[in-house]
C-alpha positions, 0 to 999 in steps of 0.5 A: 773704069767707065761704063760703056754706053749701050749704043757703043755695045751694039756692034757686038750683037752678031744676031739679026736685028729688027729696028722698028720705028714710026715714020712720025716719031720725029724724036726717035728717027735718028736714033733708029738710023744710028741703032740700025747702022751700028748693029752689024745685021740690022734691018730698019723698018719705018712704019707709015703713019706710026708715031711713038707707040706704033705697036698700038697705033699701027698693030697690023703693020707692025705685025707684018713687019715682024713676021717678014723679018722672022720669015727671012731668018735662017732656021739653022 
């Protein structure tokens, strides 16, 4: 049969997920919203002043978002 689109498989991911997007990454803002909406346990963070390569443009903000996300996870 036809191969399902990845976006249609996101609802099956039952673990916490972090969707990071740069606030200025116009081409991917909608995609980030869709991903966050379809992942059952997602948190979306838009990085201020971030573009498409936010990890390089705003590394401190990305790291802070990652650490905050990881700290909220249940260690069990």
